N, C-alpha and C positions, 0 to 999 in steps of 0.2 A: 716467752714469746718463741714460737717455732717459725723457722727460716724455711720458706718455699725452695726447692730446688731450682737453680736457674736452668731454663731451656737452653739446650744447644743452638748454637749460632748456625746459621744456614751454611757457613763455610764448613763448620766443622761436619756437617751431615754430607756435604759433599765428599770431604776425606773420609769418610767412614764407610759409605756405601761401596766405593770400590773395593777396599779391603775385606768388607764381609762377602762380596759376590767371590772375590777369589778365593776366600777361605773355603766357601760351599762349594766352588768348582773343584778344588783340590780334595776336598772330601768325599765329592762323588768319583773323583778319578780313582782314588785309592781305595775305595769302598771303606771309607770311613775310618782309614788310618791316620788321619789328621787329629783324631781326637785324643787326649792323654791317654796313654798305655801305662800299665804298673811298671815300676822299674825292671823287674825281672824280666819284662818283654821288650824294653827298650832297644836292645840291639837289632833284633830282628823289625822291629816297627820302624826304627830309623831307616834300615836298609830299604825297606818298602817304601818309606816317606821319600827319601832321595830319588827312588825311580819316579815316584809319581809327582814329583815337582817337574820332572820331563813331560809330563802328561800336556804341558801346555804345547808340546809338539805333536804331530799326529802319530797314531798308534803304531802304525808300520814301521815309523823311525826310532821309536823307542825301543820295540823289540828287535830290530836289526842292531841298535847300539847295544841293547844287552846282550845279544848273541855273539858278537864280536869280542866280548870279554873273555881273557884266556884261562875260562875256568879250569881246564883240564890242567895246564901247567900250575895254576894256584893250588890245585888239589893236591899235586904230587908234591909241591913243596910243603903244604901242610901235613902230609903224610911223613916226610922225612922229620918236620919238626917233632910230630908225635912219637917219634921214636927216640929222640934226644932224652937221656936220662937228666932228671932235675938233681940240684944238690939237694940232700936231706932237709935243711931248713928252709927251702924254697917251696917245696912240696904243699905244705899246708896253706899258704896264703894264695896260690896259683889255684888249687882245687877249691879252696872255699869261696873264692870269687866266683868261679863257674858254677858252683852250688847255689850260691846266692842269686846269679843273674838268671839261671835257668830253672830253677826251683827243684834240684835233685834232691831225692829222699835216701838219705844215705843207711837210715835206719833198715832198709831193706836189703843193703849189700852184705854179702857174704863176710866182707872184711870191711869194718867201719874206719879203721884206723889209717888216715889219709896218708901216713907216711909210709904206708905199706906199697904205693903205687909209685913205680920209679919213674914213669913218664906219662905223657897225656893219653897215649894209646892203652895203655894199661887201665887207665882210669876210665876211659870211655867204654871198654869192653869188660866193665866190672862184673862179676857173677853175684846172683842173688841167693839169699837164703833158700833153701829147699822148700819151706812151707809157705813162703810168701806168694807163691801162683799156683794155688790148686788147679787142676784141671776138672773142668765141669763134665761129670760122667753122663749126665742126661741129654747133653747136646752133641748130634753128630758131628757139628763143626765149631771149632773154637777159634779164639782171636790167635793169630801167629805172632802177635807181638803187642807191645804196650804202644798206646798212640791215641790219635783221634780218628773216628770214621768220618771220611771226608764224603764218600758216596756208597750207594748199594742199590741193588735191584736187578732185574731182568735186563739182559742185553736185548736191544732192540735195532733191526737194520743193520746188524755188525756193526753198531757204533756203541763207545763206551764212554760215559762221562766221568772224566778226571776230577772237576768240581762242577757245581751245578751250573748248566747252561754252555759248558764248554766241553766238547767231545772228541776222541780220537778214533782212529779206524782200528779195529779188532784185527784186521789182516796186517796192518802196519806193525801192530804192537808184538803179535806172536810169530810173524812169519809166515812163510808158506807152508801149508799141512798137506800131509799125504791122503790122497781121496782113498776112501775104503771102497774093496773091490764089490762089495754088496750094493754100493751106492754111486750111480752114476749121473743121477738126476739133480744133485742138489742146488738148489736156486741161489746161494748164499754161501758165504765164507762161515757163517754160524752154522749153517745145517752140516757143513763138514765135521764140525767137531761132534755133533750129538750122534749117539749110538742108538737111540731108542725115539720114536716119534711121539712117545707120551712124556718126553722129557723137554726141559727147556733149559737154555744158559744164563746162569747168575754170574754176578761180580760183586766184590768189595773192596773197598780201597782203605788201607790204614796208613796214616801219616805219622811218623815217628818224627817228634820236636828234638833238638840237640840234648835236653835234659832226661829224655825217657830212656830206659833200658833198651841197650843197642842191639841184642840178640834177637833173632828170629826162629821160630819154632813150627814144627807140623802141626796143621790145623785140623788134621784127621788121619785115619789109618788109610794109606794109600801106597802105590808104588811109583816110583819116579823111574821113567823110561827114557827121557833125553832131557840133556842140558844145552841150551840155546843162547850164546853170549853174543850180545848186539854191542860192539863199541860205538860210543858217540859222544854226546855233549855231557857237560856235567853242570846244567842250569840248576838254580833253587827249586826244590818241589814245594816250597812254601805256598799255601793256599793264595796267598795275594798274588805271586807270581803266575801260577798255575791258571788264574783267570785272565792273564794276558797272552799267554803263548798257547796257541792250537797245537794240539798232538805233543804236548810237551813230554808226555812219557813215552813217546815214540821216539823222540828227538835224543834224550837222555841215554847214557849207557845203562844196560841192564842184563840181567841174567834170569832167564825163563827156565823154570824146571817144569815139565810135563810129564804126565803120566796118567794112571787109572784110580779109580776108587770105586765103592762099592755101586755107584749109580753112573759110572762111565768118565766121560773126559774130566779130567783134573789139571789145574796148573798153578802154581805160585811163582811169582815174578818179583825179583829184588830190583828196584828201581834206584840208580845212583845218583847223586845231586853233589852241588858244589861242596868241595872238602870231604866227599864221602865215595873218591873214586875207588877205593878199596871195599870189594864186596867178596866175602869168603863163605864157602860152602865147606864145610867139615868134612864131608866125605868125598870131595873132589880136589885133590891136591894140585891137579893139573890146569885148575882156573886160574888165569891172570888177568885182572882188569886193569882199567886206566894207563893202557900202553902208551909210551911217548909219540907213536904214530900208528894210524889206523885208515883204512879206506871207508869213505862215508857209505852207508848202506849196506855195508858187510855184516856178515853174522857167521859164529863158528858154532857147529855142533859135535857134540860128543855123546855118543849112546851108551848108556848103562846096561841095555839089554845084551850088548855083545860081551859082557864081563863073564869072567869064569867064576865057578863057586868059590866063595871067598867070605870072609867077615871084613867090615869095614870099621875100624874102631874111631867112633866119633870124638872129637875134643869137648863136647859139651858134658852136661851133668846127667844125661839121661842114659849113657852106656853105649851099647851096641845095636848097630842095625845090619841087616842081611843085604848083601849084593849077590844076586844070581843072574843066570841066563834072562830071568824075567824082569831084572831092573833092581833099584834099590828100595828094599820095603822099610818105611817109616810108620811109625807109631803116633798116635795121637799125644802130642807135648813133646815129641823128641826135639832136641835141640839141633837145628838144621844149618845156621850160619850167624853171620855177624857183620853191621856195618862199623865205619870207624866215626860216625857222627849221628845225625839223624837222616832219615831218608823216607821212603814209602814202599809198602808191600801192597801187591795187587793179586787177589785171587778170583780166577776165572773156572767155574765149574757147572758141570752138568748136574741137573738133579730133577726129580719128578716135579711136575707143574705145582702140587701143592705145598712145595717148600715155602717156608715163611722166614723172614729175617726177625730177629727180636732188637732192633736195634733203632736208634733216633740219629739223625743227621747230625754231626758236630759233637756226639757223646765222646767222653773218654772211655778207654777199654783197656783191659790188661791181657797179659797171655793167660790163657786157659779160659776165660770167659766166654759162655756161649755166643755164638753168632746168630743161629737159628736152628730151626727142627722142621721135622715131617709130620 
């Protein structure tokens, strides 16, 4: 004899409806982060979920609360912790937990033995085997880092999207630019960067998760003329947070490298994040990031074009780059710098209007893979 399920009483219905409504509301506020996440993604998902619970308050209050967190202090403390040598017996359990949590592929590491890494910093900055990141020869532009493509396309109205639907000002991001002597009628900041009327300005954003390879490389053959360092906040650049905070990339500390490639203006920007206050550029020993004090809105320039003829030995795997009176010459695939955890790389570049990206939003990409072609 089959038993029919008992219908829920009206009292239970009344109890369940508010719970379901709240659940849907939290899911909408957190961009779907209320749904179960794989265990390896639970720490980041939990962080975003905790922030989303405060979504019952106005958005402005949530952002103000988050921006009040002492992220620079936390990042400096994290940096000191990274430099503490671990006992030999503790290295494997600690690193294994990190590998399991963030899905690190240690088979690609130049040294797979976990006992080799004395501290967390050495593990984060681990080198890869030479053959695991081949450079695409057929593409004029390659990915500078392992990560996820957040956004790409043409720059419109001097505004750039950090994630879909959330923009930041190009001028606030790069800082003031010198007006070309042959162009006194530029109508926008974007036009100041273009050297030819037949070209357009493009951008691509690559997000490095904590489990990704932490070094970044030269995306093309180009010459770096200027380093501009913007001290700033160190908020998380996780896409879930980037949807909340307008102009997040302009608020965070960042190092902007600008120069020229075969088609005109080119820039690579390393954006800092929580626990990633330390941004290192191999050929620039003067660069110091995440200082205890800074003046809001300030930036510091260092010109490479004033350098005398010399060779700058890079600490990366690609050998030597040249620095002369015209700047620092980088070849496609050269190791440029590193983060201490995960973060974001933003490329802004001038190219002919028929340039096409070979990408999909949200796709995973690795160093050396092609971004687009002419």
